[in-house]
N, C-alpha and C positions, 0 to 999 in steps of 0.2 A: 529945323532940322534937314532944311535944303540943304545945306554945306556936308554933311553926311552922305546924303543921297548924290550929290555931284563928285565930291571926292571919293565914293564907293566905286561909281561909274568910270573915273578915271584910273583907279586900281584895277579895274576890271577889263579895260581896255588894254593897260599896260600887260597884263598878265596874257589876254588875248595875243598880244602882239609879241610876246615871247613864246607862246604855242606855235604861231605862223612860223616863227623863225626857224624852232627846232624841226617843224615838218619839213621847211625849206632844206635844211641841212642834211637830214636825213633822204630827201627826195635827190637831192644833187648827188649825193655818196651814191648812191642805187643808180643813177642814172650814168655816173663814171664806170660802172660795171669793175668795181675793186674787187682784188682777190677777198673771199670770205673773212680772212681773219682781219683785214685792215677795214672792211665794213663793220664788223663787228666792234673793232676800236673805236671807231667813229661814233657807232649807235651807243656805246657806252659812255662816251665823253658828253653825249647832248642829252643822257638820259637825266642826270640831276639837275640841269637847267630846265629840262622838260617839266619834272614834278614841281622845281620851285614857281616856276609861270602857271602852272595849273593852281598849285595852293594860292599864290597871289591874285588869280583869278575869282578862285571860289570864296576869299577875303573880301575883296570886292563886292562880290554879290550880296555877301553876309552884310556887308556896310549898307549896301543900296537898301535890303528888306528892312534891317533894323532902324533906318532912316525914315522909310515908308509907315514903321509898326508906331515909331514914337512922334511921326508929325501927323 
């Protein structure tokens, strides 16, 4: 079950990279001091990617736990 642990770790790291990208996008939008409506539009655009990255990271962690449990 080592392959499940390592593939789960890779999926989790990919999800974490997506979360960091989302944080970076919102942070740069806030630092640009955009008008409120444009800032809301950017956050609205990043939100589905953020939720997907979070789900991807959780699935990776579940794979790791399942690999440890079965191994």
